[in-house]
Phi, psi and omega in degrees: 000132184267138177233151175229153174276125181243127176265129176243128179251133178250132183229157183212163165235139180247004181204147174300332180293345179289335183296123175247097186292146172275156176290150177291139178290158178291156177096189184263078177252125182231150178240124187227140175280132174277094191276341179264117178303120185226101178301325178300310182293319179297316180290328173300311178303309184300313183287325185287322180286315190266356185301316183270356179240027168061039171286123181230343191298334180256357185299332180273358184293143174278169177305316182296324180291320175299313181298316179299321178292312184292335181271359175297133182303127179098339177293128181225142174241122179249127187242128175272129177243131176251109182053041173089357181252132178304128180246340181170181181202166172227128180250130180253134180230114179287145177242188181294151167057041176079023180256136174235127179260131168280090191286325174218144179201137178170173179240147171296137189312323182292346181254004178283154178078016182242016178068019175282321187300315180298318179294313180301314179298317175303312182296310180299319176294321178298320179289332174295320181292327184255020184303321185293342176291331177269338182232085186299342177278351181268146176289162175299145183288132175249339186204137174242132179219166182201169174224151176227164179215173184292350173276342184288173182303155185293340179259359184303303182305316180299320180295318180297315182295319180291339178268005174095009176280146177237149182287131176234351181200146176222132176227149174234128179221151174284135180227137179288137179280122179242129175292139177246140183279351186071202179297336176204156184302133178082009180293332181239091181297148180294000000 
């Protein structure tokens, strides 16, 4: 069984003023909230974005687990579309006491390197800060945080720092290497 050392960095913003928005990319890029909980669509986004960067924690989720997560009050999925095609997403998950986690964020490989990521992250962080406006039972956001790791894309950390996130924790752990199928088995040849 193969293991690798994985470094995980946790970053945060503690004020909406921390957010440093990226410029919108050229072309017809739109970001839309997926308001109807859809396990099929969310799993498609998760597998398509995370397939080549070894996202595995949700691959074994059942339909009911996806549905339960997506129906939690305050959980939001914001999807970037490039000329009508899904390009990536950001998933917001509220935690206790005004904390919102950007639980997942990323782009489908074909859309990376086109300046969509900075724009999507900016938009997602702004929606984390104003989450209580859409969910009146949630407290006002006091902190937005996320984590990234050494398996993520080479520009991920730079994007987070450029958007005003600051590092607050670093961990290194051994992790078993698990093959991921991507959006379908064999989608990402070795």
